[in-house]
TORPA-4810 file (N, C-alpha, C, O; in nm, 3 decimals):
<nodes>
NODE_1_-0.046_0.976_-0.721_0.039_1.010_-0.711_0.103_1.076_-0.806_0.100_1.038_-0.923_X
NODE_2_0.178_1.196_-0.764_0.225_1.263_-0.862_0.375_1.235_-0.875_0.452_1.195_-0.788_X
NODE_3_0.409_1.279_-1.054_0.558_1.267_-1.034_0.616_1.294_-0.972_0.723_1.241_-1.001_X
NODE_4_0.632_1.379_-0.849_0.731_1.472_-0.715_0.714_1.329_-0.634_0.802_1.307_-0.550_X
NODE_5_0.638_1.257_-0.645_0.603_1.149_-0.496_0.706_1.024_-0.560_0.763_0.940_-0.491_X
NODE_6_0.711_1.029_-0.638_0.755_0.881_-0.706_0.867_0.835_-0.615_0.850_0.747_-0.531_X
NODE_7_0.996_0.904_-0.636_1.103_0.909_-0.533_1.066_0.860_-0.392_1.120_0.768_-0.330_X
NODE_8_0.951_0.948_-0.348_0.995_0.894_-0.208_0.904_0.762_-0.175_0.928_0.694_-0.076_X
NODE_9_0.793_0.731_-0.270_0.737_0.581_-0.274_0.861_0.512_-0.305_0.917_0.460_-0.209_X
NODE_10_0.908_0.503_-0.408_1.017_0.381_-0.398_1.113_0.410_-0.314_1.197_0.319_-0.314_X
NODE_11_1.146_0.514_-0.227_1.275_0.477_-0.123_1.242_0.374_-0.075_1.317_0.277_-0.066_X
NODE_12_1.110_0.377_-0.030_1.047_0.240_0.083_1.128_0.092_0.026_1.178_0.006_0.098_X
NODE_13_1.123_0.095_-0.096_1.203_-0.058_-0.156_1.320_-0.026_-0.137_1.368_-0.101_-0.052_X
NODE_14_1.386_0.043_-0.171_1.528_0.057_-0.158_1.561_0.043_-0.031_1.668_-0.010_0.000_X
NODE_15_1.498_0.076_0.034_1.516_0.091_0.260_1.567_-0.072_0.258_1.678_-0.102_0.301_X
NODE_16_1.466_-0.183_0.199_1.434_-0.268_0.251_1.538_-0.370_0.133_1.595_-0.466_0.184_X
NODE_17_1.547_-0.359_0.061_1.668_-0.440_-0.030_1.803_-0.431_0.043_1.880_-0.522_0.073_X
NODE_18_1.815_-0.239_0.074_1.938_-0.236_0.121_1.980_-0.261_0.266_2.093_-0.258_0.313_X
NODE_19_1.851_-0.288_0.335_1.850_-0.297_0.517_1.837_-0.440_0.518_1.914_-0.503_0.590_X
NODE_20_1.730_-0.515_0.433_1.733_-0.666_0.488_1.777_-0.725_0.381_1.842_-0.827_0.405_X
NODE_21_1.768_-0.706_0.305_1.825_-0.834_0.201_1.955_-0.788_0.177_2.004_-0.875_0.104_X
NODE_22_2.024_-0.716_0.194_2.190_-0.728_0.179_2.256_-0.821_0.256_2.220_-0.845_0.372_X
NODE_23_2.371_-0.889_0.190_2.419_-0.961_0.243_2.374_-1.080_0.334_2.443_-1.128_0.425_X
NODE_24_2.237_-1.123_0.294_2.115_-1.259_0.317_2.105_-1.359_0.258_2.032_-1.326_0.164_X
NODE_25_2.131_-1.478_0.244_2.087_-1.573_0.198_1.985_-1.637_0.209_1.990_-1.653_0.331_X
NODE_26_1.873_-1.700_0.171_1.740_-1.749_0.261_1.723_-1.900_0.159_1.711_-1.892_0.037_X
NODE_27_1.726_-2.031_0.234_1.681_-2.168_0.129_1.571_-2.158_0.091_1.531_-2.168_-0.025_X
NODE_28_1.479_-2.123_0.242_1.364_-2.169_0.186_1.240_-2.031_0.213_1.260_-1.925_0.272_X
NODE_29_1.126_-2.074_0.154_1.053_-1.942_0.144_1.010_-1.884_0.301_1.013_-1.771_0.351_X
NODE_30_0.967_-2.021_0.352_0.948_-2.011_0.542_1.040_-1.917_0.593_0.994_-1.817_0.649_X
NODE_31_1.213_-1.936_0.578_1.282_-1.904_0.608_1.254_-1.696_0.591_1.229_-1.606_0.671_X
NODE_32_1.267_-1.700_0.505_1.268_-1.591_0.422_1.174_-1.515_0.509_1.211_-1.432_0.591_X
NODE_33_1.036_-1.552_0.482_0.908_-1.545_0.559_0.948_-1.475_0.724_0.918_-1.361_0.760_X
NODE_34_1.003_-1.552_0.784_0.993_-1.573_0.895_1.078_-1.434_0.957_1.045_-1.346_1.037_X
NODE_35_1.210_-1.466_0.873_1.310_-1.330_0.963_1.251_-1.207_0.888_1.301_-1.101_0.928_X
NODE_36_1.194_-1.199_0.828_1.121_-1.081_0.722_1.064_-1.046_0.830_1.142_-0.983_0.903_X
NODE_37_0.943_-1.063_0.880_0.842_-1.074_0.956_0.962_-0.998_1.118_0.947_-0.886_1.167_X
NODE_38_1.033_-1.068_1.147_1.123_-1.060_1.283_1.188_-0.913_1.241_1.202_-0.829_1.330_X
NODE_39_1.234_-0.879_1.089_1.331_-0.766_1.127_1.185_-0.644_1.102_1.199_-0.557_1.188_X
NODE_40_1.104_-0.625_1.048_0.994_-0.531_1.087_0.953_-0.513_1.166_0.927_-0.395_1.186_X
NODE_41_0.913_-0.620_1.279_0.880_-0.604_1.392_1.006_-0.512_1.492_0.985_-0.401_1.539_X
NODE_42_1.091_-0.563_1.502_1.231_-0.479_1.573_1.344_-0.440_1.541_1.445_-0.443_1.612_X
NODE_43_1.325_-0.373_1.354_1.366_-0.317_1.346_1.338_-0.207_1.271_1.392_-0.099_1.295_X
NODE_44_1.241_-0.226_1.161_1.217_-0.128_1.072_1.094_-0.057_1.094_1.082_0.057_1.047_X
NODE_45_0.986_-0.122_1.171_0.879_-0.051_1.244_0.879_0.018_1.354_0.797_0.096_1.404_X
NODE_46_1.017_-0.035_1.396_1.063_0.015_1.588_1.159_0.158_1.567_1.190_0.231_1.661_X
NODE_47_1.178_0.171_1.495_1.316_0.274_1.412_1.258_0.418_1.434_1.135_0.414_1.440_X
NODE_48_1.292_0.498_1.443_1.289_0.656_1.424_1.316_0.731_1.265_1.408_0.787_1.205_X
NODE_49_1.193_0.698_1.247_1.190_0.735_1.059_1.267_0.812_1.086_1.277_0.841_1.205_X
NODE_50_1.369_0.890_0.973_1.447_0.982_0.933_1.361_1.063_0.850_1.391_1.179_0.879_X
NODE_51_1.254_1.065_0.748_1.183_1.132_0.707_1.066_1.217_0.804_1.064_1.339_0.794_X
NODE_52_0.968_1.147_0.898_0.883_1.202_0.962_0.951_1.289_1.072_0.926_1.404_1.109_X
NODE_53_1.044_1.200_1.113_1.054_1.173_1.259_0.992_1.131_1.375_0.994_1.167_1.492_X
NODE_54_0.915_1.012_1.284_0.852_0.961_1.443_0.902_0.813_1.384_0.973_0.780_1.289_X
NODE_55_0.813_0.726_1.507_0.867_0.568_1.490_0.752_0.527_1.427_0.651_0.580_1.472_X
NODE_56_0.731_0.420_1.303_0.650_0.415_1.238_0.518_0.315_1.302_0.407_0.312_1.248_X
NODE_57_0.548_0.247_1.408_0.459_0.171_1.457_0.354_0.206_1.537_0.241_0.157_1.546_X
NODE_58_0.419_0.319_1.607_0.347_0.425_1.702_0.260_0.539_1.590_0.142_0.562_1.614_X
NODE_59_0.318_0.597_1.488_0.252_0.652_1.397_0.099_0.583_1.329_0.002_0.643_1.283_X
NODE_60_0.126_0.408_1.348_0.002_0.355_1.284_-0.101_0.350_1.375_-0.222_0.366_1.364_X
NODE_61_-0.007_0.318_1.494_-0.156_0.257_1.636_-0.208_0.420_1.671_-0.316_0.432_1.729_X
NODE_62_-0.143_0.524_1.640_-0.194_0.647_1.729_-0.291_0.706_1.591_-0.414_0.711_1.597_X
NODE_63_-0.225_0.742_1.491_-0.330_0.788_1.318_-0.372_0.693_1.268_-0.461_0.753_1.207_X
NODE_64_-0.388_0.579_1.236_-0.389_0.522_1.099_-0.477_0.413_1.144_-0.582_0.411_1.080_X
NODE_65_-0.469_0.326_1.230_-0.542_0.208_1.263_-0.693_0.260_1.304_-0.792_0.188_1.294_X
NODE_66_-0.694_0.349_1.336_-0.869_0.409_1.371_-0.946_0.434_1.284_-1.065_0.457_1.307_X
NODE_67_-0.881_0.434_1.137_-0.920_0.488_1.001_-0.937_0.369_0.902_-0.985_0.381_0.789_X
NODE_68_-0.893_0.256_0.955_-0.908_0.125_0.871_-1.075_0.116_0.896_-1.133_0.193_0.973_X
NODE_69_-1.135_0.026_0.828_-1.251_-0.030_0.832_-1.227_-0.191_0.879_-1.115_-0.238_0.893_X
NODE_70_-1.353_-0.266_0.899_-1.342_-0.370_0.939_-1.338_-0.451_0.830_-1.380_-0.395_0.729_X
NODE_71_-1.292_-0.595_0.813_-1.247_-0.689_0.760_-1.398_-0.732_0.705_-1.496_-0.707_0.776_X
NODE_72_-1.411_-0.790_0.589_-1.545_-0.858_0.544_-1.568_-0.961_0.598_-1.461_-1.023_0.604_X
NODE_73_-1.675_-1.036_0.657_-1.682_-1.138_0.661_-1.638_-1.269_0.603_-1.555_-1.349_0.646_X
NODE_74_-1.732_-1.272_0.469_-1.673_-1.385_0.380_-1.503_-1.348_0.310_-1.443_-1.244_0.283_X
NODE_75_-1.478_-1.461_0.302_-1.337_-1.425_0.161_-1.438_-1.363_0.063_-1.561_-1.358_0.051_X
NODE_76_-1.282_-1.297_-0.030_-1.285_-1.305_-0.150_-1.355_-1.406_-0.248_-1.296_-1.513_-0.258_X
NODE_77_-1.485_-1.390_-0.331_-1.477_-1.502_-0.466_-1.442_-1.423_-0.521_-1.449_-1.301_-0.519_X
NODE_78_-1.358_-1.572_-0.634_-1.284_-1.562_-0.765_-1.400_-1.570_-0.856_-1.502_-1.636_-0.838_X
NODE_79_-1.367_-1.482_-0.972_-1.484_-1.533_-1.095_-1.406_-1.652_-1.127_-1.302_-1.698_-1.080_X
NODE_80_-1.489_-1.689_-1.222_-1.422_-1.835_-1.300_-1.411_-1.782_-1.424_-1.490_-1.709_-1.483_X
NODE_81_-1.314_-1.823_-1.458_-1.226_-1.722_-1.622_-1.234_-1.862_-1.711_-1.177_-1.966_-1.678_X
NODE_82_-1.312_-1.846_-1.827_-1.334_-1.943_-1.905_-1.234_-1.899_-2.054_-1.148_-1.812_-2.051_X
NODE_83_-1.254_-1.947_-2.129_-1.176_-1.925_-2.282_-1.277_-1.998_-2.368_-1.343_-2.101_-2.351_X
NODE_84_-1.266_-1.902_-2.475_-1.326_-1.965_-2.580_-1.290_-1.936_-2.670_-1.224_-1.834_-2.683_X
NODE_85_-1.341_-2.068_-2.831_-1.259_-2.054_-2.965_-1.391_-2.044_-3.037_-1.500_-2.024_-2.984_X
NODE_86_-1.369_-2.057_-3.147_-1.429_-2.047_-3.252_-1.450_-2.152_-3.335_-1.349_-2.223_-3.334_X
NODE_87_-1.533_-2.193_-3.408_-1.539_-2.357_-3.505_-1.586_-2.252_-3.588_-1.667_-2.161_-3.572_X
NODE_88_-1.475_-2.309_-3.727_-1.512_-2.253_-3.866_-1.582_-2.318_-3.943_-1.611_-2.273_-4.054_X
</nodes>
């Protein structure tokens, strides 16, 4: 990402903040998650994007989905992290 693209990348955060979170309160994480999933499906990803003039979900389906690789069969294994102390 170049410095000229920074504002464009960060504008997605502003969009979610001003269009999803504005005026809403969530009492539980589950309620937040379900509301956000619904908003993404029915509002955000199905609208006509102001810059690209395309519907984000359609753009993903037509151009981007085919470029994705398959997910790995095994879950990622986290390494064991240890701390060491020195005796004096």
